[in-house]
C-alpha positions, 0 to 999 in steps of 0.5 A: 500500500502506498503512502497516499492511500493511508488515512494518516501520514504516520506510517507511509513505509512500504516494507518489502520482503527481504531479498538478501543473498543466500548461499543456496540461491543461484544468481543470474550473472550472465550479463557480466563478463570476465573483462570489460574490453571493447572492439576499440581495443583492437584499434589502439593495438593497431596504433601501437604497431608503428609506435613499436617500430619507432621505439625500436628505432629510438633504442638503436639511435640511443645506443649508437649515440652513446657509442659515438660520444664515448668514442669521441670523448675517450678515443678521439675518433668517429665511431658508433661502436658501443665501447667502454671508456677504458683507461686514459689520462687522469685528467680526461677520466676526472673531467670528462664527466664534469663537462658532461654534467655541465652540458646536461645541466644547461639542457635541463635548465634551458630545454626541459627540466623533465630530462633530469633523473633516471626516467622511470619516475618521470614516466610514471608521473606523466601517466598518473598525474599528467594525463599521459601527455609528454612534451615533444621536446622531451622526446629529443632532449632525454636521449641526447642528455642520457647519451651525453651522461653515459658517453662522458663516463656516467655509470648509468644505463640506457633503459630509463632514458629509452623508457621515457623516450619511447613513451614520449613517442607514443604519447605524441602520436596519441595527442594528435588523435581523439583519444581518452586518457586511458588510451593515451596511457596505453600508447605511451606505455607501448612506446616505453615497453617497445624501447625496453624490449629492443634494448635488451631483447627481452619482450616478456620482461618489457611487458611485465615491467609495463604492467607492474611499473607503468600501467598499474593495471592488468586489463586487455585494453592496455596489455594487448596494445603494449604486447603489439608494440613489444612484438614489433620492436623485438622483431625489428631488434633482431634485424638491427641488433641481433636475435641472441641474448645480450649476455649469452651463457652456455656452461653447464650447472651442477645444482645441489639441494643446499644451493637453493638455500644459499640462493635465499641467503643471496636474496637477503644480501641482495635486498640489503644491498638494494636498500643501501643503494636506494638510501644513498641515492636519496641521501645524495639528493637531500645533500644536493638540495641543501647546496646554495647553488642552482640545480643546473650545476649539480650534475657537474658536481655529480660528474666530479664524483664519477671522475674520482671513482673512475680514477680508482676503478675505470671499469665502473664508468659507462654502461659496462656491458663488457663488465656484466658479461665478464661477471656472468661468464665467471672470467672477472677477477676478485680484486676487480669485482670488489672494486666494482661493487664498492665504487660502482655503487657509490658513484652511481648512487651519489651522482644520480642524486645530482639530477643527471640523466641516466637509467638504473637497470644496467648499473643494477646488473653490474652491481648485482653481478659483482655481489654474486661474483664475490659470493662465488668465492664463498658459496659452493661452485655450481657453474661459471657466473651462476652466483652472479646471475642469482645475485643480479636477479636478487638486486633487481627484485630488491630495487625494482620491487617487481620480482617476476619482472626481475626473474624474467629479465635475468632469464631473457638476458642470459637464456640461462633457463636451467637456473629458473628456480634459484633465480626465483628464490633469490628475487622473491626473497630480496623482494620480501625483505626489501618491502618489509624494511623499506617503504618505497623503491628507488623508482617511486621515492621521488614521486612520494617526495613530490607529495604524491602517493603511489600504491603498487599492490594489486588485489581484487576489488572487494566491490567487484565480488559483492552484489547489490542484493547482499547489501541493499535496503529492502525496507524502504519508504516510498511516496505517492506523487500527490502526497503533500510535502508536509506529510512526507516530512512527518513520515521521515520524522517518525521515530517508530522505525528508529528514523529509518526513513530519515536515513534513507535520503532518496525516496522512490516515487511510485504511482500504482506500483510503477516507479515514475521518479525519485525525490531527495531528502534535501529537496523535501527539506528545502520546501518546509515553508510550502506545506501545501506543496506536493511530492510531484513538484520536486520529482526527478522523472528520470532517476539513475537506477541499478539492479540487484545482480550488479557488482558494487563496483559498477554501482560505485562507478554509476554513482561517481559518473552521475554525482549521486550517493543513493540509487533505487534498485529495480527489477532486472525484468521490469525497470519500473518495479522497485525492490530496494535502495542502495547507498554509498555507506552500504558500499563500504560494507564490502570494504569492511568485509575485506578488512575483516578477512585481512585482520581477523584471526581465527582457528578453523580446524583443531586436532583432538587427541584420541587415546588408544583403546588398547590401554585400560584407561582407553578401554574404560572410556569405550566401555563407558560410551557403550554402557558395558562394564570395562574389562579388568586388568 
């Protein structure tokens, strides 16, 4: 019975029978799907194809430019061969990085400040905060500045700059098209992952890195375009740089059970080293910020640190692919590897804090490999370079906080597939230890220092698995369109049902059992000075509705899009029949359940000890149960 049909307004409450979910009920969810992809995803994947080609081309150009500058500065010749700086006159080793720092500082000040840093935080910031829009000048200045930094002796890698450069290329194409921010993000990350895959011939690691560190989602709408770009870039890389692994290792391994335990020990040590390196980077950055000197000059000071380190260990300068290869094939000496471990860690972390331009992965390869090469003189022999590879994976897991990416990266760099299990153990161990001991990684701390929070935990949204029928209110207040507003307010102030109507906030307006609109509590309160007004005067004739078989996530999205906090719930077969009301506080019920599962501890099973029946005491217990006299003796 509707409120208008009652003689008094005191009980204008329509009580619906309870429709809450029961375990025995079978809910029809065939209108829902595993994914939310649309055919437009395929169009974005097509657009990603030329971006993948451009990313591979950018990677090739960057590597050639690094080789050109290295040869020009340290060998005074014109060549694009990627080569280590090597041993030279002390003044050249000391001052070449300083000059490179001056050039980078000028490029950052008068070109774009976005070229400062190792590229990953800048790419993340552009994605999460900048609508995936990158300035065109960054696409040019970032690779050039990185080539200058590395070519003049900087102990950095090319992957961070190529991630930013490839992302800039993808973003530029997207900005010329009529796309959403999410579609721009997919194309930006497609360019970044393509450049990464082409640099290291690591398509799967590039795809995982994109998902874990750039996309922050695991959705077909983004993964499919990124995979398209990565595939194209890898195929092109095979033609321009070769199809083989960057650090091929072919020697046999002889693993024993104790080696798996030692892999976990190596992971713990790698985590501690990753933490030390991360702390040093940002301690250096804090020290530079305390200088009474414009940041334009900071890279030159960082270059001086690099030059001093190069005087002691020249092999620590540059990308260091030759040193990494020596670590992984076991041909490096103990004295050199200790020097690499100490000097490379110091000059990389201290100079990176100056705001120069360069990546983190190649230095982590060298530092992790050096750690493992030292461990190889302590741990049992398994095979040449084995412990260097294990520690390399551990350092990657500890620094990037992306352990699966670290595992795949190590495997694709070497094709050492028979070392999968110890690599996984080391990477996961380092990941676990570092996440407990350090809140943020070297890739995300800079974003936090700019006042933004970034969570990298991936979980099923509890709103996705709880349905409206489980939380909606079925005892609701409905109004007739011709009911006086004064009467409606009297119903809301009725204490009989503990002011349930007052808490409802949104009221279906029903005529002859058919929903014709809704009225809000605020609209009723605004008409308190017009007692002769009727509900129909404040009627919203086209209400936003939902259904009992909808997941709460879709309800939350509907509320956000329409700027409402309460929705009428209507029958799936008849949208004019109201079955309940769902409001924003009820959506929190799913969150409360999720928190309860995470925090509430309980013992589900217990073990009851049963005494053997062969003893006299046990026999007496059995006899007591069967009401028969117990045997004696």
